[in-house]
C-alpha positions in Angstrom: -74.9 207.5 75.0 -75.0 211.0 73.5 -73.6 212.4 76.7 -70.6 210.0 76.6 -69.9 210.9 73.0 -70.0 214.6 73.9 -67.7 214.2 76.8 -65.3 212.1 74.7 -65.2 214.7 72.0 -64.6 217.5 74.5 -61.8 215.5 76.1 -60.1 214.9 72.8 -60.4 218.5 71.8 -58.9 219.5 75.2 -55.9 217.3 74.5 -54.6 219.5 71.7 -52.2 221.9 73.2 -51.2 223.6 69.9 -52.4 227.1 69.3 -55.0 227.1 66.4 -52.6 229.3 64.4 -50.0 226.5 64.4 -52.4 223.6 64.0 -54.5 225.1 61.2 -53.1 226.6 58.0 -54.1 230.1 57.0 -57.1 230.5 54.7 -54.8 231.0 51.7 -51.7 228.8 52.2 -48.9 230.7 50.5 -46.0 228.6 49.5 -42.3 229.4 49.9 -41.8 229.3 46.1 -44.6 231.8 45.5 -43.0 234.2 48.0 -39.5 233.8 46.4 -41.0 234.7 43.0 -42.3 238.0 44.2 -42.1 238.8 47.9 -43.7 242.3 47.4 -47.0 240.7 46.4 -47.2 238.9 49.7 -46.1 241.5 52.2 -48.2 241.3 55.4 -49.8 238.0 54.2 -50.3 235.3 56.9 -48.1 232.2 56.6 -47.5 229.1 58.6 -44.1 227.6 57.8 -41.8 225.3 59.6 -38.5 223.4 59.5 -35.4 222.9 61.6 -33.5 225.6 63.3 -30.1 226.5 61.8 -29.1 229.3 64.2 -30.5 232.0 66.6 -29.3 235.6 66.5 -30.2 238.0 69.3 -30.2 241.7 68.5 -30.9 244.4 71.1 -34.6 244.7 70.1 -35.5 241.4 68.6 -34.4 237.7 68.0 -34.0 236.1 64.6 -34.1 232.4 63.9 -32.8 231.1 60.6 -34.8 228.0 59.6 -34.3 225.3 57.0 -37.8 225.0 55.5 -39.6 221.7 55.2 -43.2 221.0 54.2 -45.6 220.8 57.1 -47.4 217.5 57.9 -50.2 216.8 60.3 -50.9 219.5 62.9 -48.3 221.7 61.3 -45.2 219.6 62.2 -42.3 219.9 59.8 -41.9 216.7 57.7 -38.1 216.4 57.8 -38.3 213.1 55.8 -39.2 215.3 52.8 -36.6 217.4 50.9 -36.0 220.8 52.3 -37.3 223.8 50.3 -34.9 226.6 51.3 -34.4 228.9 54.1 -36.3 231.7 55.9 -35.9 233.8 59.0 -38.3 234.2 61.9 -38.3 237.6 63.7 -39.6 237.8 67.2 -39.8 240.7 69.6 -39.2 238.3 72.5 -35.7 237.1 73.5 -35.3 233.6 72.2 -32.7 231.8 74.2 -30.2 229.8 72.0 -30.0 227.2 74.7 -33.7 226.5 74.2 -34.0 227.1 70.5 -31.2 224.8 69.6 -29.8 223.8 66.2 -31.7 221.0 64.4 -34.8 221.4 66.6 -38.1 221.3 64.6 -40.1 224.5 64.7 -43.3 225.9 63.3 -44.2 229.6 63.1 -47.4 231.3 62.3 -47.1 235.0 61.5 -47.0 237.5 58.6 -44.5 238.1 55.9 -42.6 241.2 56.7 -40.4 241.2 53.6 -37.0 239.8 53.2 -33.6 240.0 54.9 -30.0 239.4 53.9 -28.0 236.6 55.2 -24.5 235.4 54.4 -24.1 231.6 54.1 -20.5 230.7 53.6 -19.3 233.2 51.0 -22.7 233.7 49.4 -25.2 236.4 50.3 -28.9 235.5 50.0 -32.2 237.3 50.4 -34.4 235.2 52.6 -38.1 235.7 53.4 -38.7 237.3 56.9 -41.7 236.1 58.9 -42.8 238.3 61.9 -43.8 235.7 64.4 -47.2 235.7 66.2 -46.9 232.1 67.4 -43.8 229.9 67.6 -44.0 226.2 68.5 -40.9 224.0 69.2 -41.5 220.3 68.6 -40.2 217.7 70.9 -37.8 215.2 69.3 -39.6 212.1 68.1 -38.0 209.1 69.7 -39.4 205.6 68.9 -36.8 203.6 70.8 -39.2 202.9 73.7 -42.1 202.1 71.4 -42.6 198.3 71.5 -39.0 197.6 72.4 -37.4 199.8 69.8 -38.7 197.9 66.8 -41.6 200.1 65.8 -45.0 198.5 65.7 -45.0 195.2 67.6 -47.5 193.4 65.4 -48.1 189.7 65.9 -46.0 188.2 68.6 -45.4 191.3 70.7 -43.6 191.4 73.2 -41.5 188.6 71.9 -39.6 190.5 69.2 -42.4 192.3 67.6 -42.0 191.9 63.8 -43.6 188.9 62.2 -40.4 187.1 61.4 -38.9 187.6 64.9 -41.7 186.0 67.0 -41.0 182.5 68.4 -44.7 181.9 67.8 -44.7 182.9 64.1 -42.7 181.1 61.5 -44.3 181.6 58.1 -46.2 183.6 55.6 -49.2 185.7 56.3 -50.8 184.6 59.6 -49.8 181.0 59.2 -48.5 179.4 62.4 -45.4 177.3 62.3 -47.2 173.9 62.1 -49.1 174.8 58.9 -46.2 176.4 57.3 -43.6 173.6 57.6 -45.8 170.5 57.8 -47.6 170.4 54.5 
């Protein structure tokens, strides 16, 4: 039995394809608002931030990705259901193709704070934190349309409509079949 448990644990650990730098936060998790208050105090500090891509800029010696910051959820994935917290820029020595790093794609970066950089947004010039990337992870779009027929969790009565109220075998309150609900 112990061998099966060990094999199961190893198999589950092998399923994680995220680099540990993306999956696990740094020992001291520095927030965006702490950095904005005094970026000089956090220069070269490790950060793990994420959000959605706004735009990619390719310069001769580096690529920069402007990101709309969101808090990170499980495994370091940006939680875009939460309010955004601001903007930051990822700097990478590698060429980052704008056809791959497309607008509104979720992204997480693990790296170090290099300082800040100036960006013009509309007619306003802002100083944004600059993160020198060590690891960048693009997240696949979450699509639930195929999950139990597009209705989310199927629940009682799946595959016949999924939700409790839509099942032909379910007509009432909690777990009461049709007969008990309407023939009292």
